[in-house]
N, CA and C atoms as an extended XYZ file, in Angstrom:
339
Properties=species:S:1:pos:R:3:atomname:S:1:resname:S:1:resid:I:1 pbc="F F F"
N        76.461       -2.047       54.708 N   UNK     1
C        76.237       -3.247       54.677 CA  UNK     1
C        77.820       -4.327       55.324 C   UNK     1
N        78.741       -3.614       54.765 N   UNK     2
C        79.705       -4.686       54.975 CA  UNK     2
C        80.169       -4.595       56.766 C   UNK     2
N        80.019       -3.656       57.176 N   UNK     3
C        80.137       -3.526       58.806 CA  UNK     3
C        79.279       -4.503       59.459 C   UNK     3
N        77.601       -4.688       58.787 N   UNK     4
C        77.112       -5.799       59.683 CA  UNK     4
C        77.449       -7.226       58.985 C   UNK     4
N        77.922       -7.049       57.799 N   UNK     5
C        78.589       -8.530       57.410 CA  UNK     5
C        79.562       -9.028       58.224 C   UNK     5
N        80.422       -8.437       58.499 N   UNK     6
C        81.742       -8.438       59.542 CA  UNK     6
C        81.483       -8.753       60.543 C   UNK     6
N        80.276       -8.009       61.367 N   UNK     7
C        79.745       -8.251       62.877 CA  UNK     7
C        79.394       -9.543       63.022 C   UNK     7
N        78.275       -9.928       61.961 N   UNK     8
C        77.623      -11.361       62.098 CA  UNK     8
C        78.487      -12.119       62.012 C   UNK     8
N        79.724      -12.475       60.953 N   UNK     9
C        80.942      -13.087       61.015 CA  UNK     9
C        81.574      -13.318       62.134 C   UNK     9
N        82.028      -12.312       62.572 N   UNK    10
C        82.786      -12.108       63.771 CA  UNK    10
C        81.899      -13.138       64.979 C   UNK    10
N        80.704      -12.426       65.374 N   UNK    11
C        79.745      -12.997       66.354 CA  UNK    11
C        79.721      -14.395       65.837 C   UNK    11
N        79.418      -15.286       64.969 N   UNK    12
C        79.042      -16.454       64.611 CA  UNK    12
C        80.567      -17.101       65.256 C   UNK    12
N        81.818      -16.503       64.866 N   UNK    13
C        83.087      -17.336       65.094 CA  UNK    13
C        82.994      -17.358       66.713 C   UNK    13
N        82.583      -16.314       67.124 N   UNK    14
C        82.938      -16.182       68.843 CA  UNK    14
C        82.032      -17.272       69.428 C   UNK    14
N        80.809      -17.350       68.571 N   UNK    15
C        79.623      -18.082       69.348 CA  UNK    15
C        80.305      -19.668       69.375 C   UNK    15
N        80.481      -20.224       68.038 N   UNK    16
C        80.692      -21.544       67.754 CA  UNK    16
C        82.363      -22.061       67.627 C   UNK    16
N        83.151      -20.840       67.910 N   UNK    17
C        84.779      -21.160       68.553 CA  UNK    17
C        85.181      -20.431       69.347 C   UNK    17
N        84.596      -20.355       70.738 N   UNK    18
C        84.935      -19.366       71.572 CA  UNK    18
C        86.306      -19.483       72.303 C   UNK    18
N        86.801      -20.903       72.419 N   UNK    19
C        88.330      -20.950       73.102 CA  UNK    19
C        89.139      -20.570       72.010 C   UNK    19
N        89.230      -20.876       70.732 N   UNK    20
C        89.870      -20.831       69.853 CA  UNK    20
C        89.884      -19.207       69.339 C   UNK    20
N        89.043      -18.661       69.176 N   UNK    21
C        89.074      -17.252       68.837 CA  UNK    21
C        89.553      -16.325       70.180 C   UNK    21
N        88.978      -16.747       71.392 N   UNK    22
C        89.694      -16.246       72.662 CA  UNK    22
C        91.222      -16.299       72.576 C   UNK    22
N        91.635      -17.604       72.661 N   UNK    23
C        93.429      -17.987       72.314 CA  UNK    23
C        93.973      -16.999       71.250 C   UNK    23
N        93.341      -17.336       69.951 N   UNK    24
C        93.877      -16.052       68.736 CA  UNK    24
C        94.241      -14.867       69.524 C   UNK    24
N        93.039      -14.455       69.706 N   UNK    25
C        93.301      -13.054       70.019 CA  UNK    25
C        94.209      -12.502       71.344 C   UNK    25
N        93.682      -13.567       72.160 N   UNK    26
C        94.964      -13.251       73.399 CA  UNK    26
C        96.350      -13.315       72.837 C   UNK    26
N        96.506      -14.249       72.009 N   UNK    27
C        98.120      -14.359       71.421 CA  UNK    27
C        98.512      -13.147       70.489 C   UNK    27
N        97.413      -12.567       69.736 N   UNK    28
C        97.869      -11.453       68.925 CA  UNK    28
C        98.114      -10.269       69.954 C   UNK    28
N        97.268      -10.230       71.114 N   UNK    29
C        97.424       -9.064       72.144 CA  UNK    29
C        98.978       -9.032       72.658 C   UNK    29
N        99.556       -9.906       72.766 N   UNK    30
C       100.548      -10.459       73.541 CA  UNK    30
C       101.797      -10.203       72.689 C   UNK    30
N       101.525      -10.232       71.658 N   UNK    31
C       102.622      -10.305       70.541 CA  UNK    31
C       102.015       -9.316       69.024 C   UNK    31
N       101.754       -8.179       69.719 N   UNK    32
C       101.547       -7.303       68.681 CA  UNK    32
C       102.491       -7.173       67.658 C   UNK    32
N       103.817       -7.157       68.236 N   UNK    33
C       104.947       -6.960       67.475 CA  UNK    33
C       105.592       -8.171       66.314 C   UNK    33
N       105.097       -9.326       66.865 N   UNK    34
C       105.204      -10.563       66.097 CA  UNK    34
C       103.919      -11.288       66.097 C   UNK    34
N       103.319      -10.889       65.013 N   UNK    35
C       101.900      -11.840       65.201 CA  UNK    35
C       102.258      -13.278       64.756 C   UNK    35
N       103.628      -13.287       63.719 N   UNK    36
C       103.658      -14.617       63.409 CA  UNK    36
C       103.836      -15.716       64.289 C   UNK    36
N       104.221      -15.491       65.889 N   UNK    37
C       104.072      -16.051       66.592 CA  UNK    37
C       102.726      -16.796       66.727 C   UNK    37
N       101.834      -16.200       66.518 N   UNK    38
C       100.171      -16.683       66.677 CA  UNK    38
C       100.017      -17.668       65.554 C   UNK    38
N       100.793      -17.973       64.906 N   UNK    39
C       100.363      -19.064       63.823 CA  UNK    39
C        99.519      -20.435       64.220 C   UNK    39
N       100.110      -20.990       65.272 N   UNK    40
C        99.441      -22.271       65.933 CA  UNK    40
C        98.082      -21.974       66.232 C   UNK    40
N        97.637      -20.825       66.948 N   UNK    41
C        96.628      -20.087       67.271 CA  UNK    41
C        95.673      -19.749       65.699 C   UNK    41
N        96.257      -19.437       65.165 N   UNK    42
C        95.385      -19.103       63.891 CA  UNK    42
C        95.123      -20.193       63.277 C   UNK    42
N        95.938      -21.108       62.695 N   UNK    43
C        95.340      -22.341       62.430 CA  UNK    43
C        94.211      -23.244       63.155 C   UNK    43
N        94.668      -23.729       64.418 N   UNK    44
C        93.499      -23.855       65.023 CA  UNK    44
C        91.955      -22.986       65.035 C   UNK    44
N        92.129      -21.971       64.901 N   UNK    45
C        90.656      -20.990       64.622 CA  UNK    45
C        90.485      -21.208       63.352 C   UNK    45
N        91.298      -21.359       62.600 N   UNK    46
C        90.973      -21.545       61.191 CA  UNK    46
C        90.087      -22.903       61.120 C   UNK    46
N        90.763      -24.000       61.464 N   UNK    47
C        90.027      -25.482       61.295 CA  UNK    47
C        88.806      -25.447       62.228 C   UNK    47
N        88.584      -24.599       62.955 N   UNK    48
C        87.280      -24.348       63.820 CA  UNK    48
C        86.181      -24.299       63.250 C   UNK    48
N        86.458      -22.768       62.495 N   UNK    49
C        85.570      -22.018       61.468 CA  UNK    49
C        85.218      -22.703       60.457 C   UNK    49
N        86.301      -23.366       59.710 N   UNK    50
C        85.832      -24.220       58.460 CA  UNK    50
C        84.702      -25.373       58.968 C   UNK    50
N        84.675      -25.962       60.154 N   UNK    51
C        84.202      -27.128       60.635 CA  UNK    51
C        82.873      -26.675       61.300 C   UNK    51
N        82.883      -25.371       61.855 N   UNK    52
C        81.705      -25.451       63.233 CA  UNK    52
C        80.840      -24.293       62.756 C   UNK    52
N        81.283      -23.237       62.024 N   UNK    53
C        80.669      -21.901       61.484 CA  UNK    53
C        79.781      -21.774       60.556 C   UNK    53
N        78.257      -21.929       60.671 N   UNK    54
C        77.178      -22.345       59.411 CA  UNK    54
C        77.562      -20.754       58.638 C   UNK    54
N        77.595      -19.869       59.060 N   UNK    55
C        77.506      -18.690       58.260 CA  UNK    55
C        78.601      -18.931       57.287 C   UNK    55
N        79.941      -19.101       57.909 N   UNK    56
C        81.225      -19.115       56.910 CA  UNK    56
C        81.145      -20.233       56.037 C   UNK    56
N        80.254      -21.435       56.606 N   UNK    57
C        80.199      -22.641       55.585 CA  UNK    57
C        79.260      -22.290       54.307 C   UNK    57
N        77.970      -21.483       54.566 N   UNK    58
C        77.321      -21.341       53.893 CA  UNK    58
C        78.175      -20.172       52.462 C   UNK    58
N        79.063      -19.155       53.265 N   UNK    59
C        79.465      -18.370       52.162 CA  UNK    59
C        80.700      -18.863       51.671 C   UNK    59
N        81.221      -19.880       51.772 N   UNK    60
C        82.282      -20.787       51.272 CA  UNK    60
C        81.485      -21.382       50.270 C   UNK    60
N        80.241      -22.471       50.531 N   UNK    61
C        79.713      -23.135       49.308 CA  UNK    61
C        78.934      -22.246       48.054 C   UNK    61
N        78.435      -20.966       48.735 N   UNK    62
C        77.949      -19.829       47.657 CA  UNK    62
C        79.084      -18.972       47.020 C   UNK    62
N        80.063      -18.726       47.529 N   UNK    63
C        80.689      -17.775       47.170 CA  UNK    63
C        82.314      -18.094       46.860 C   UNK    63
N        82.441      -19.652       47.323 N   UNK    64
C        83.975      -20.195       47.040 CA  UNK    64
C        84.550      -19.589       45.669 C   UNK    64
N        84.027      -19.760       44.728 N   UNK    65
C        84.665      -19.399       43.317 CA  UNK    65
C        84.547      -17.496       43.418 C   UNK    65
N        84.183      -16.917       43.827 N   UNK    66
C        84.501      -15.820       44.272 CA  UNK    66
C        85.661      -15.286       44.865 C   UNK    66
N        85.786      -15.826       45.849 N   UNK    67
C        86.939      -15.755       46.672 CA  UNK    67
C        88.316      -16.414       46.157 C   UNK    67
N        88.169      -17.295       45.319 N   UNK    68
C        89.124      -17.955       44.842 CA  UNK    68
C        89.987      -16.655       43.641 C   UNK    68
N        88.852      -16.454       42.864 N   UNK    69
C        89.102      -15.260       42.175 CA  UNK    69
C        89.896      -14.242       42.865 C   UNK    69
N        89.204      -13.945       43.975 N   UNK    70
C        89.627      -12.388       44.642 CA  UNK    70
C        91.030      -12.944       45.016 C   UNK    70
N        91.350      -13.828       45.674 N   UNK    71
C        92.676      -14.442       46.232 CA  UNK    71
C        93.748      -14.451       44.777 C   UNK    71
N        93.200      -14.857       44.009 N   UNK    72
C        94.038      -14.884       42.720 CA  UNK    72
C        94.526      -13.487       42.029 C   UNK    72
N        93.249      -12.608       42.470 N   UNK    73
C        93.775      -11.400       41.900 CA  UNK    73
C        94.785      -10.530       42.840 C   UNK    73
N        94.675      -10.754       44.556 N   UNK    74
C        95.605      -10.352       45.258 CA  UNK    74
C        97.187      -10.826       44.742 C   UNK    74
N        97.261      -12.298       44.555 N   UNK    75
C        98.220      -12.566       44.291 CA  UNK    75
C        99.023      -11.883       43.032 C   UNK    75
N        98.286      -11.584       41.906 N   UNK    76
C        98.591      -11.392       40.611 CA  UNK    76
C        99.036      -10.230       40.415 C   UNK    76
N        98.526       -9.438       41.259 N   UNK    77
C        98.452       -7.847       41.616 CA  UNK    77
C        98.972       -7.359       43.103 C   UNK    77
N       100.146       -7.483       43.119 N   UNK    78
C       100.849       -7.634       44.502 CA  UNK    78
C       101.233       -6.017       44.724 C   UNK    78
N       101.431       -5.363       43.385 N   UNK    79
C       101.664       -4.129       44.046 CA  UNK    79
C       100.531       -3.000       43.636 C   UNK    79
N        99.491       -3.437       43.122 N   UNK    80
C        98.302       -2.685       42.719 CA  UNK    80
C        96.795       -3.563       43.231 C   UNK    80
N        96.751       -3.940       44.610 N   UNK    81
C        95.768       -4.716       44.509 CA  UNK    81
C        94.546       -3.998       45.218 C   UNK    81
N        94.386       -2.766       44.557 N   UNK    82
C        93.216       -1.809       44.459 CA  UNK    82
C        92.502       -2.404       43.269 C   UNK    82
N        93.212       -2.892       42.118 N   UNK    83
C        92.706       -3.247       41.005 CA  UNK    83
C        91.484       -4.585       41.663 C   UNK    83
N        91.544       -5.039       42.756 N   UNK    84
C        91.084       -6.166       42.949 CA  UNK    84
C        89.353       -5.584       43.890 C   UNK    84
N        89.406       -4.692       43.881 N   UNK    85
C        88.456       -3.948       44.876 CA  UNK    85
C        87.173       -4.336       44.606 C   UNK    85
N        87.182       -4.309       42.977 N   UNK    86
C        85.547       -4.674       42.554 CA  UNK    86
C        85.382       -6.194       43.004 C   UNK    86
N        86.234       -6.970       42.795 N   UNK    87
C        86.127       -8.517       43.117 CA  UNK    87
C        85.501       -8.816       44.536 C   UNK    87
N        86.232       -7.551       45.502 N   UNK    88
C        85.968       -8.166       46.897 CA  UNK    88
C        84.479       -7.509       46.944 C   UNK    88
N        84.143       -6.425       46.609 N   UNK    89
C        82.470       -6.037       46.417 CA  UNK    89
C        81.572       -7.136       46.189 C   UNK    89
N        82.169       -8.050       44.959 N   UNK    90
C        81.401       -8.947       44.572 CA  UNK    90
C        81.308      -10.327       45.788 C   UNK    90
N        82.436      -10.394       46.463 N   UNK    91
C        82.738      -11.298       47.425 CA  UNK    91
C        81.973      -10.837       48.513 C   UNK    91
N        81.617       -9.681       48.831 N   UNK    92
C        80.842       -9.080       50.212 CA  UNK    92
C        79.345       -8.881       49.379 C   UNK    92
N        78.923       -8.953       48.278 N   UNK    93
C        77.363       -8.994       48.159 CA  UNK    93
C        76.867      -10.377       48.279 C   UNK    93
N        78.048      -11.313       47.641 N   UNK    94
C        77.410      -12.790       47.700 CA  UNK    94
C        77.603      -13.256       49.105 C   UNK    94
N        78.291      -12.783       50.123 N   UNK    95
C        78.320      -13.554       51.045 CA  UNK    95
C        77.145      -12.514       52.044 C   UNK    95
N        76.839      -11.345       51.850 N   UNK    96
C        75.550      -10.833       52.370 CA  UNK    96
C        74.566      -11.786       51.981 C   UNK    96
N        74.223      -12.071       50.701 N   UNK    97
C        73.077      -12.767       50.249 CA  UNK    97
C        72.818      -13.934       51.024 C   UNK    97
N        74.262      -14.514       51.029 N   UNK    98
C        74.640      -16.405       51.485 CA  UNK    98
C        73.845      -16.121       52.985 C   UNK    98
N        73.943      -15.170       53.905 N   UNK    99
C        73.735      -15.342       54.851 CA  UNK    99
C        72.362      -14.587       55.365 C   UNK    99
N        72.023      -14.065       54.478 N   UNK   100
C        70.311      -12.857       54.386 CA  UNK   100
C        70.846      -12.016       55.624 C   UNK   100
N        71.554      -10.866       55.314 N   UNK   101
C        71.822       -9.847       56.211 CA  UNK   101
C        70.447       -9.254       57.038 C   UNK   101
N        69.325       -9.156       56.188 N   UNK   102
C        68.232       -8.501       56.809 CA  UNK   102
C        67.558       -9.627       57.762 C   UNK   102
N        67.714      -10.640       57.625 N   UNK   103
C        67.229      -11.578       58.611 CA  UNK   103
C        67.804      -11.720       59.537 C   UNK   103
N        69.277      -11.536       59.732 N   UNK   104
C        70.011      -12.009       60.809 CA  UNK   104
C        69.920      -10.808       61.711 C   UNK   104
N        70.036       -9.799       60.718 N   UNK   105
C        70.277       -8.038       61.336 CA  UNK   105
C        68.866       -7.949       62.562 C   UNK   105
N        67.740       -8.481       61.706 N   UNK   106
C        66.471       -8.364       62.509 CA  UNK   106
C        66.268       -9.317       63.403 C   UNK   106
N        66.959      -10.377       63.375 N   UNK   107
C        67.011      -11.111       64.259 CA  UNK   107
C        67.863      -10.863       65.715 C   UNK   107
N        68.910      -10.070       65.534 N   UNK   108
C        69.731       -9.781       66.082 CA  UNK   108
C        69.436       -8.339       67.047 C   UNK   108
N        68.501       -7.572       66.361 N   UNK   109
C        67.947       -6.517       66.954 CA  UNK   109
C        66.518       -6.920       67.847 C   UNK   109
N        65.908       -8.217       67.761 N   UNK   110
C        64.557       -8.664       67.966 CA  UNK   110
C        64.951      -10.266       68.497 C   UNK   110
N        65.557      -10.484       69.276 N   UNK   111
C        66.035      -11.941       69.674 CA  UNK   111
C        64.928      -12.855       69.771 C   UNK   111
N        63.847      -12.372       70.455 N   UNK   112
C        63.107      -13.119       70.726 CA  UNK   112
C        61.955      -13.375       69.499 C   UNK   112
N        61.858      -13.128       68.199 N   UNK   113
C        61.143      -13.353       67.337 CA  UNK   113
C        61.702      -14.101       66.444 C   UNK   113
């Protein structure tokens, strides 16, 4: 399910923030040795995602508390980030429920319905 979730989120980002999405990925492909050179494009893409992508807004509303816990876990366990995998699973489960993967998957397979 996580691959479907990732695909749906990326598709939504590309749909709602196409220019920002392309600019960031173009920069990354040109600066693969120095991805930090793409910080301005990443910031612009992040702004767009937060304001324009409904699926991400739903995830943030419904799962923000888990995302914060996961972020805190990663910072606390820098050397052993594997300890945070159960939390990542919870984040993914919450995100899947938030955007109703089964409905979105069927809509993508049968766009006319």
